[in-house]
Each structure stands twice: as C-alpha cells, then as structure tokens.
C-alpha positions in Angstrom: -148.3 71.4 34.1 -149.7 70.5 30.7 -148.3 72.3 27.6 -151.7 73.9 26.8 -151.5 75.7 30.3 -147.9 76.7 29.7 -148.4 78.4 26.4 -150.3 81.4 27.8 -147.6 81.9 30.3 -144.9 81.9 27.6 -147.0 84.4 25.7 -147.2 86.7 28.7 -143.4 86.5 29.1 -142.7 87.6 25.5 -143.2 91.3 26.4 -140.6 91.4 29.2 -138.2 89.4 27.0 -138.6 92.0 24.2 -138.0 94.7 26.7 -134.8 93.0 27.8 -133.6 92.8 24.2 -134.4 96.5 23.6 -132.7 97.7 26.8 -129.7 95.5 25.9 -129.3 97.5 22.7 -129.5 100.7 24.6 -126.9 99.4 27.0 -124.6 98.6 24.1 -124.9 102.2 22.9 -124.3 103.6 26.4 -121.2 101.4 27.0 -119.8 102.5 23.7 -120.4 106.1 24.7 -118.8 105.5 28.1 -115.7 103.9 26.4 -115.4 107.0 24.1 -115.6 109.4 27.1 -112.9 107.4 29.0 -110.6 107.2 26.0 -111.0 111.0 25.4 -110.3 111.7 29.0 -107.1 109.7 28.9 -106.0 111.6 25.8 -106.7 114.9 27.4 -105.0 114.0 30.7 -101.9 113.1 28.7 -102.1 116.4 26.8 -102.6 118.3 30.1 -99.3 116.9 31.3 -97.5 118.1 28.2 -99.4 121.4 27.7 -97.9 124.8 28.4 -99.3 126.5 31.4 -101.8 128.9 29.7 -103.6 126.1 28.0 -103.9 123.9 31.1 -107.1 125.6 32.3 -109.0 124.8 29.1 -107.9 121.2 29.1 -108.8 120.9 32.8 -112.3 122.3 32.0 -112.7 119.7 29.3 -111.6 117.0 31.6 -114.1 118.1 34.3 -116.9 117.9 31.7 -115.8 114.5 30.6 -115.7 113.3 34.2 -119.2 114.6 34.7 -120.3 112.8 31.5 -118.7 109.6 32.6 -120.6 109.7 35.8 -123.9 110.4 34.0 -123.3 107.5 31.5 -122.4 105.2 34.4 -125.6 106.1 36.1 -127.6 105.5 32.9 -126.0 102.1 32.5 -126.7 101.2 36.1 -130.4 102.1 35.8 -130.6 100.2 32.5 -129.0 97.1 34.0 -131.4 97.3 37.0 -134.3 97.6 34.5 -133.2 94.4 32.8 -132.8 92.6 36.1 -136.3 93.7 37.1 -137.6 92.4 33.8 -135.9 89.1 34.5 -137.5 89.0 37.9 -140.9 89.8 36.3 -140.5 86.8 34.0 -139.7 84.5 36.9 -142.6 85.9 38.9 -144.9 85.3 35.9 -143.8 81.6 35.7 -143.9 81.0 39.5 -147.3 82.5 40.0 -148.7 80.5 37.1 -147.0 77.3 38.1 -148.1 77.5 41.8 -151.5 79.1 40.9 -150.8 82.1 43.1 -152.6 85.4 42.9 -149.8 88.0 42.9 -151.0 90.5 40.4 -149.8 93.3 42.6 -146.2 91.8 42.5 -146.3 91.5 38.7 -147.6 95.0 38.3 -145.0 96.4 40.8 -142.2 94.6 38.9 -143.4 95.9 35.6 -143.8 99.5 36.8 -140.4 99.3 38.5 -138.8 98.0 35.3 -140.2 100.8 33.2 -139.4 103.5 35.8 -135.8 102.4 35.8 -135.8 102.5 32.0 -137.2 106.0 32.0 -134.6 107.1 34.5 -131.8 105.6 32.3 -133.1 107.4 29.3 -133.4 110.8 31.1 -129.9 110.5 32.4 -128.6 109.5 29.0 -130.3 112.6 27.5 -128.6 114.7 30.2 -125.3 113.3 29.1 -126.0 114.4 25.5 -126.8 117.9 26.7 -123.6 118.0 28.8 -121.6 116.9 25.7 -122.8 120.0 23.9 -121.1 122.1 26.6 -117.8 120.2 25.8 -118.4 120.8 22.1 -118.9 124.5 22.8 -115.6 124.6 24.8 -113.9 122.9 21.9 -115.2 125.4 19.4 -114.1 128.3 21.6 -110.6 126.8 21.8 -110.4 126.4 18.0 -111.8 129.9 17.5 -109.1 131.4 19.7 -106.5 129.9 17.4 -104.9 127.9 20.2 -103.3 124.7 19.2 -103.1 122.3 22.1 -101.0 119.2 22.1 -104.2 117.2 22.5 -105.4 118.1 19.0 -104.2 116.2 16.0 -105.2 119.0 13.7 -103.0 121.4 11.8 -102.7 125.0 12.9 -104.1 127.9 11.0 -101.4 127.8 8.3 -102.2 124.1 7.6 -99.0 122.9 9.2 
C-alpha cells in the first residue's frame, strides 16, 4: 500500500487513539480511588477487631459501604478497560478494512458505538460511587457528632487529647 493511501487511514485512527488516552487517564483516577477504598477498608477492619462492642455496628456499617464502593469502582474500571479494548479493536478494524479494501462500515460503527457505550457505563457507575461515598461521609459525620472516639480515628477527642 502506498504511503499516500495510508495517511488517511492513520488520520481516521487518531480519534480512537485519543479516546484510548483519555480513558486511560480516567482509569488512573479510578484505580487510585479503588486503592484508597481498599486501604480504608483494611484500616476499618483492623479497628473493628479492636473496637469495644457498642462501636462495632458503626464500623461494620462503614465497612459495608466501602465494600459496596469497591464493587462499584471495580465495575467502572472493568467497563473502562473494555472500552479501551474496543477502541483498540476499532483501530485494527480500520486498518484491516482499508488494507484489504473491505466494506465494513457497519463493523466500524458498531465498534465505535460499543466503545462509547462502555465508556458511558463506566462514567455512570463512577458517579454512583461518588454518591455512595457521600453516604459514608454522612455516617462519619454522625459518628463525630455523637462524640464517639473509635480506634479507627487518628483524631483527638473533644478535649483535644
């Protein structure tokens, strides 16, 4: 294939490549959020083992929320990765159809739509995680307002000790 025929194909492939880059940055943010949820869960699980009985319920509720958030972020990451894989398949399809002079516009359109649908799904699930994190924050505020000092908190009590 001459270079002058290859250049338009490369230009068509730029869009999916940019999409891969953008989703990669989103995945970086999501994996960071996932790591934070896992670390916080481990900290709370350790605190739950050491907590006096009346405070165990609050810690267990927080752990349940964190587990729910971890599942949501995992789903968002999975959908994001599938979106990137579909964008990679789209690039391959663009090159193969151009190289072999095939008419497969339906395949290219289907791959592109699938890629964007997976990305939308990842973002919706990610937003759901953010909303669930507000529930955890509300629980944390209620614990602090009640004056309970749990072993999982590294903050001083009301007297500043």
